[in-house]
C-alpha positions in Angstrom: 21.0 -26.6 1.6 19.5 -30.1 2.3 16.6 -31.2 0.2 13.0 -30.3 1.1 12.5 -33.9 2.2 15.3 -33.6 4.8 13.9 -30.3 6.0 10.5 -31.9 6.5 12.1 -34.8 8.5 14.1 -32.3 10.7 11.0 -30.2 11.3 9.1 -33.3 12.4 11.9 -34.1 14.8 11.7 -30.6 16.3 7.9 -30.9 16.5 8.3 -34.1 18.5 10.5 -32.3 21.0 8.1 -29.4 21.6 5.7 -29.5 24.5 2.6 -27.9 23.0 0.8 -27.8 26.4 2.7 -24.7 27.4 4.3 -21.7 25.8 7.6 -22.0 24.1 9.9 -19.0 23.9 11.9 -18.1 20.8 15.1 -18.9 22.6 14.0 -22.4 23.5 12.7 -23.1 20.0 16.0 -21.9 18.5 17.9 -24.1 20.9 15.9 -27.2 19.9 16.4 -26.3 16.2 20.2 -26.0 16.8 20.4 -29.3 18.7 18.4 -31.1 16.0 20.6 -29.7 13.2 23.9 -30.5 15.0 22.7 -34.1 15.6 21.8 -34.5 11.9 25.2 -33.0 10.9 27.1 -35.6 12.8 26.5 -38.0 9.9 25.7 -35.3 7.3 28.5 -32.7 7.3 27.6 -29.1 6.5 29.6 -25.9 6.5 29.1 -23.5 9.3 27.2 -21.2 7.0 25.0 -24.1 5.9 24.2 -25.0 9.5 23.2 -21.4 10.3 20.9 -21.3 7.2 19.3 -24.6 8.1 18.7 -23.6 11.7 17.2 -20.3 10.5 14.9 -22.1 8.0 13.7 -24.5 10.6 13.1 -21.8 13.2 11.2 -19.6 10.7 9.0 -22.6 9.7 7.6 -22.4 13.2 7.8 -18.7 14.1 8.3 -16.8 10.9 7.3 -17.0 7.2 9.3 -20.1 6.4 11.4 -19.7 3.2 9.9 -16.2 2.8 11.5 -14.9 5.9 14.9 -14.1 4.4 13.1 -12.3 1.5 11.1 -10.3 4.0 14.3 -9.3 5.8 16.0 -8.2 2.5 15.4 -4.4 2.5 16.1 -4.3 -1.3 13.0 -6.3 -2.0 9.7 -4.4 -2.4 7.4 -7.2 -3.5 7.2 -11.0 -3.1 5.0 -12.8 -5.6 4.2 -16.5 -5.0 2.5 -17.9 -8.1 2.4 -21.4 -6.6 4.4 -23.2 -4.0 7.3 -23.9 -6.3 7.4 -20.5 -8.2 8.4 -17.4 -6.3 9.3 -14.0 -7.9 10.6 -10.9 -6.2 10.9 -7.3 -7.3 14.1 -5.4 -6.5 14.4 -1.8 -7.6 11.7 -2.3 -10.3 13.2 -5.5 -11.7 11.5 -8.9 -11.2 13.4 -12.1 -10.8 12.6 -15.8 -10.1 14.0 -17.0 -6.8 15.9 -20.3 -6.4 13.7 -21.3 -3.4 10.3 -23.0 -3.1 8.0 -24.5 -0.5 8.3 -28.2 -0.1 4.6 -28.7 -0.8 1.4 -27.0 -1.7 0.1 -27.9 1.8 2.9 -26.1 3.5 2.1 -22.9 1.5 -1.6 -23.3 2.4 -0.7 -23.7 6.1 1.3 -20.5 6.0 -1.5 -18.6 4.3 -4.0 -19.7 6.9 -1.6 -18.6 9.7 -1.2 -15.1 8.1 -4.9 -14.7 7.5 -6.0 -15.9 10.9 -3.6 -13.4 12.6 -5.8 -10.5 11.4 -9.1 -12.3 12.0 -9.8 -13.0 8.3 -11.0 -16.1 6.6 -10.0 -17.6 3.2 -11.2 -20.9 1.8 -12.7 -22.4 -1.3 -16.0 -20.7 -0.8 -14.3 -17.3 -0.1 -11.0 -17.7 -2.0 -9.8 -14.1 -2.2 -8.7 -12.0 0.8 -6.6 -9.0 1.7 -4.6 -9.2 5.0 -1.4 -7.7 6.5 1.6 -8.9 8.4 2.7 -7.6 11.8 5.3 -5.3 10.1 2.5 -3.6 8.1 3.2 -5.4 4.8 0.2 -5.9 2.6 -0.8 -9.5 1.7 -3.2 -10.5 -1.1 -4.2 -14.2 -1.3 -6.1 -16.1 -4.0 -6.9 -19.8 -3.5 -8.1 -22.5 -5.9 -10.4 -23.0 -7.7 -9.9 -19.3 -8.7 -6.1 -19.6 -8.8 -5.5 -22.4 -11.3 -1.9 -23.2 -10.5 -2.4 -23.5 -6.8 -2.4 -21.0 -3.8 -1.2 -17.6 -4.9 0.0 -14.9 -2.5 1.4 -11.5 -3.1 3.2 -9.5 -0.4 3.8 -5.8 -0.8 6.5 -4.7 1.6 6.8 -1.2 3.1 9.9 0.4 4.6 10.2 0.5 8.4 10.4 4.3 8.1 8.1 5.9 5.5 9.9 8.0 3.0 9.9 11.7 3.6 9.1 14.2 0.8 12.8 15.3 0.9 13.8 11.7 0.1 11.4 11.5 -2.8 12.9 14.7 -4.1 16.3 13.1 -3.7 15.1 10.1 -5.7 13.9 12.5 -8.4 10.3 11.4 -8.0 9.3 15.1 -8.1 11.1 18.5 -8.0 11.8 20.5 -4.9 9.6 23.3 -6.3 6.6 20.9 -6.6 7.2 19.5 -3.1 7.2 23.0 -1.6 4.1 23.8 -3.5 2.3 20.7 -2.3 3.3 21.2 1.3 1.7 24.6 1.3 -1.5 23.2 -0.3 -1.7 20.4 2.4 -1.3 22.9 5.2 -3.9 25.1 3.6 -6.3 22.2 3.6 -6.7 21.5 -0.1 -8.4 18.2 -0.8 -6.0 16.0 -2.8 -6.4 12.9 -4.8 -3.4 10.7 -5.8 -3.8 8.6 -9.0 -1.7 6.1 -10.8 -1.3 2.6 -11.9 -0.4 -0.5 -9.9 2.9 -0.2 -8.2 3.5 3.5 -8.9 4.0 4.4 -5.3 0.6 5.9 -4.4 0.6 4.8 -0.8 4.3 5.9 -0.4 3.4 9.4 -1.7 0.3 9.6 0.4 2.5 8.9 3.5 4.9 11.6 2.4 2.1 14.2 1.9 0.6 13.4 5.3 3.9 14.6 6.9 2.8 18.2 6.0 -0.4 17.9 8.0 -0.2 20.1 11.2 0.3 17.9 14.2 -2.6 19.5 16.2 -5.2 18.1 13.9 -7.3 14.9 14.3 -7.0 12.4 11.5 -9.1 9.3 10.7 -7.6 6.8 8.2 -9.8 4.3 6.4 -8.3 1.3 4.6 -9.1 -2.2 3.3 -5.9 -3.5 4.9 -4.0 -1.0 7.1 -0.7 0.0 5.4 -0.5 3.8 5.9 2.4 4.8 8.2 1.3 8.2 9.5 3.6 9.0 12.5 3.6 12.8 12.7 0.0 13.0 14.0 -0.7 12.2 17.7 -4.5 12.4 17.3 -4.9 9.6 14.8 -7.6 6.9 14.4 -6.9 4.0 12.0 -9.9 2.1 10.8 -9.8 -1.2 8.7 -12.6 -3.0 6.9 -13.7 -6.5 7.9 -14.8 -9.3 5.7 -18.1 -11.2 6.3 -17.8 -14.3 8.4 -18.5 -17.8 7.2 -22.3 -17.2 7.6 -22.0 -14.1 5.3 -22.6 -11.7 8.2 -20.5 -9.0 10.0 -19.0 -7.4 6.9 -17.8 -3.8 7.5 -17.0 -1.9 4.2 -15.1 1.3 3.4 -18.5 2.9 2.9 -19.5 1.9 6.5 -16.2 3.3 7.9 -16.5 6.6 6.0 -20.0 7.1 7.5 -18.7 6.2 10.9 -15.8 8.5 10.7 -18.0 11.5 10.2 -19.1 11.0 13.8 -15.6 11.0 15.1 -15.0 14.7 14.7 -12.1 14.4 12.2 -10.2 17.4 10.9 -9.3 15.3 7.8 -10.3 11.9 6.5 -7.7 9.8 4.6 -9.1 7.0 2.5 -6.3 4.6 1.5 -7.9 3.8 -1.8 -11.3 4.1 -3.5 -12.4 1.3 -5.9 -16.1 1.4 -6.0 -19.3 2.9 -4.5 -17.4 4.3 -1.6 -16.3 7.1 -3.9 -19.7 8.7 -3.5 -19.4 8.6 0.3 -15.9 10.0 0.1 -17.1 12.9 -2.2 -19.9 13.7 0.2 -17.6 13.7 3.2 -15.2 16.1 1.4 -18.2 18.4 0.6 -19.3 18.5 4.2 -16.5 20.4 5.8 -13.6 17.9 6.0 -11.1 20.1 4.1 -7.6 18.8 3.6 -8.7 15.2 3.1 -6.8 12.8 0.8 -7.3 9.5 -1.1 -5.9 7.4 -3.9 -7.2 5.5 -6.9 -6.1 3.7 -10.0 -6.0 5.5 -13.3 -4.0 6.3 -16.4 -3.9 10.1 -15.8 -5.6 13.0 -14.1 -8.4 13.3 -16.6 -9.0 9.6 -16.6 -9.2 9.6 -12.8 -12.1 12.0 -13.0 -13.9 9.7 -15.3 -13.2 6.7 -13.1 -14.5 8.6 -10.0 -17.6 9.4 -11.9 -18.2 5.7 -12.8 -17.5 4.6 -9.2 -19.9 7.1 -7.8 -22.6 6.2 -10.3 -22.3 2.6 -9.2 -23.5 3.6 -5.7 -26.6 5.6 -6.6 -28.7 6.4 -9.6 -28.0 10.1 -9.8 -27.7 12.4 -12.8 -24.2 12.5 -14.3 -24.3 16.3 -13.9 -24.8 15.9 -10.1 -21.9 13.5 -9.8 -19.6 15.8 -11.7 -20.6 18.7 -9.6 -19.8 16.7 -6.5 -16.4 15.8 -7.9 -15.6 19.3 -9.0 -16.4 20.8 -5.6 -14.9 18.0 -3.5 -11.4 17.6 -5.1 -9.0 20.5 -5.4 -5.8 18.9 -6.6 -5.0 15.6 -8.6 -1.5 14.3 -8.4 -0.7 11.6 -11.0 2.1 9.1 -10.5 3.6 7.1 -13.4 6.1 4.2 -13.7 8.6 5.0 -16.5 10.3 2.5 -18.8 13.5 2.7 -16.6 11.4 1.3 -13.7 11.5 4.7 -11.9 8.3 6.0 -10.2 7.7 9.7 -10.5 5.0 12.4 -10.4 4.0 13.1 -14.0 1.1 15.5 -13.5 -0.2 17.9 -10.9 -3.5 19.5 -11.9 -6.0 21.7 -10.2 -9.7 20.9 -10.5 -11.1 24.3 -11.4 -14.8 23.6 -11.5 -17.5 23.0 -14.1 -18.2 24.5 -17.6 -20.7 23.3 -20.1 -21.3 20.1 -18.1 -17.6 19.1 -18.0 -15.1 19.2 -15.2 -12.2 21.6 -16.0 -8.6 20.8 -15.2 -5.9 23.4 -14.8 -2.4 21.8 -15.4 0.1 23.2 -12.9 3.1 20.8 -13.3 3.9 18.2 -16.0 6.8 15.8 -16.6 9.1 17.0 -19.4 11.2 14.2 -20.7 14.7 15.0 -22.0 15.8 11.7 -23.5 17.8 9.0 -21.8 21.2 9.0 -20.0 22.8 5.7 -19.0 19.5 3.8 -19.4 17.7 6.3 -17.1 14.9 8.6 -18.3 16.1 12.2 -18.0 13.8 15.1 -17.2 11.6 16.3 -14.4 8.5 18.2 -13.4 8.1 21.5 -15.1 5.9 24.3 -13.9 3.3 25.6 -16.4 2.5 29.2 -16.8 -0.9 28.7 -15.2 -1.7 30.2 -11.8 -3.8 28.3 -9.3 -7.3 29.5 -9.7 -9.0 28.4 -6.5 -7.0 30.5 -4.0 -9.7 30.8 -1.3 -8.1 28.2 1.0 -4.6 29.8 0.5 -6.1 33.2 1.5 -7.9 31.7 4.5 -4.6 30.1 5.6 -2.8 33.5 5.2 -0.6 32.0 2.5 -1.5 33.9 -0.7 1.6 35.6 -2.2 3.9 33.6 0.1 6.6 31.5 -1.5 5.5 29.9 -4.8 2.2 28.4 -3.6 0.1 30.8 -5.7 2.3 30.2 -8.7 
């Protein structure tokens, strides 16, 4: 590939040929890019493959994501991490690697960031240097600008597959057992409130998408997210809500808490909150305790028990309530906690499924139903899988109401 300096010169030539007073189709832009490259190659020979790559890079610098576009089109890449304009890492199948590509300048990366952020009506600048956004394909984008980012503009892109993974596929990938998948499917249909916990990059959103496929198609669902990334396609009656940042005057912000309150007036059968991080946990718990059975959410934690403690802390940050009251809210609102872990072989699997039984002596009680049993390593891969405990599910009221008690393995 030609140097960044040559690419800049060719891009300027293309720009000089574009009539910005009217609209320019992709076909016309591609033709101009091809003509410019062929003219340049008359005195600077390139292979046919090199010409194609150069044309694509120039085209994507106007209509795509510039040097990131090939990475976006690579289905094996799940995450793109731009530490600064000259340092780009990607994650493939759990392994991170430095890419042999870079933006020609810090200004070019900044221009791209502004284009991405503006496309979803968000603002990022020195006074508001952190923002979440999304691309047209649903990929999640997180941006941090200087002075917060010391090395220069930083952008992280979390990609999602065009088609969300089904639970059968997760079973095939050994993320959980077929028995556990069947168990969870019955609990979803019976309207158990579920909470998915796990660390960063453990697949919480992927698993939430898979669980949602068990929701009966005749229900009305409202999803609430910071930046829309859920891919729920099996529910016709679906409303997707997304938060909004404050404008440059500090006005107009719409938070997850605002959206949870608004959703209660939309007559939802279930509410799905993409992730709880703060005071919105209290609003979510109250929503689950006011008749919205079968709702779901996710959060960061190190385990099922730790997730309860984090929910307690988040809820307390929203209101000065006695700890006992918050714990009672959690115990009555959440029925099942599913914890996902990332193992040393980079695999992502369900490591715990617990039932929230209730309260005793001021503490929330957990009833372990499945746990991951490790059986050593084979070929560098962690062997083992989810094992069912001898414990039966205690809160069977929803299974009974759904006419499912005693059917299959749901009641354990």
